[in-house]
N, C-alpha and C positions, 0 to 999 in steps of 0.2 A: 453551482456549488454554493449553498447558503449555509453560513455558520449560525447555529441557533443561539438565541439569547439564554435559554435554559438548557441544562444538560451538560454534556462533556465539553470542557474548554481547556485550552492550554495556556491561556493568558495572552496578553498582547492584543493587537488589533486583529480584525478578521483577515486582512491581507497577510499578516504575519502567520496566522494559523493555516491559511491556504498554502503559503510557501513551505511551511514545515511539512504539511501533508504531501505536497507534490514532491519535495526533495527526498523524503523518506521512501515514498513509493517508487521513485525513479531508482534509488539505490537498491531497493529490494528487487526490482525487476532486473537490474544489471548484474547484481552479485548473487542473487538467490537467497541470501539471508543478511540480516542487519542486526546490530547490537544497539539497543535503545532502552528507554525507561518503560515501565509498565503502562503509564498513562498514554504516552505517545503511541505505543504499539496497539493498544486497544482503540485509540482514536483513528489510526490508519487502517486497521483491519477491515472495517466496513467499506472504505473507499477502494481498497485493493480488490475486495470481493466483487464490488460493482463493476470495476474495470475488467476483470477477468470474465465476468458474465457477459458483458458487452462484446468482448473480444471473441468469445466462443461463436458468435454469429458469423464472423469472418466475411463481412462485406464492406464495401467502400464507405457507407454511412457510419458503420460501427468504427472503422478505422479513423475517420475524420472526427467522430465524437471523442474517441480516446485521445487524439492529438489535441483537441480543444481543451480537454480536462487536464492533461498532463503537461502539454507544451514542450515535449521532447520527442522528436521523431525516432531517435535511436532506441529509446525505451519502448516505444509503441511497436516498433518493428520486431524487437525481441519478444514482446508480449504476444504478438500475432503469430510469429514464426516458430517459437519454441515453447512458450509457457502455456498458451491456450490449447494447443493440440494435446498436450500432456494432461490437461484437466478435463478433457472431453467427457469422460465417464462420470465425473463428479458433478453434483448439482449445487453443492455449497461446501464450505469448510476448506478453502484453498490455502489457508495459512495455519501455521502452528506457532504458538508462543510458549517458550520454555524459559523458566526462571533461571537466571545465571548467577549473579552475586550482587552484593551491595557496592555502590560506587564509593570510593575512598573519601572524596571531598565532602559530600553532603549526605551520604548514606542512602541515596535513592536506590530502589530495587531495579536492577538491570535485567533485561530479558534478551533472548535471542529469538527473533522473528524470522521464520523461514517459509518458503513456498513448498507445498507438497506436490512436487512434480514426480511423475512415475519414471 
């Protein structure tokens, strides 16, 4: 997982960005939806789609690859047992981002990001 020098960035170091991406993804897999900012949701969406595409293969190599990328076996177990089988008919577009409201402190646009499980 390489963080590009150009393009979408969340600020901070690359290890900080990786941690944000992993933590938001784990929360999304565990709860089914999360509330976050627009920038973070768009940043995480591609990572989540890649993980679900890998999980749809459902073999040992795919499971190990997801554990390596996420670092959380509980989330990977839920991904393979509940989320990926529900996404079998879809080829892409596994998440939905719905605008929610502006945050009171700094006025940032909040969104609800959810998985589209059947």
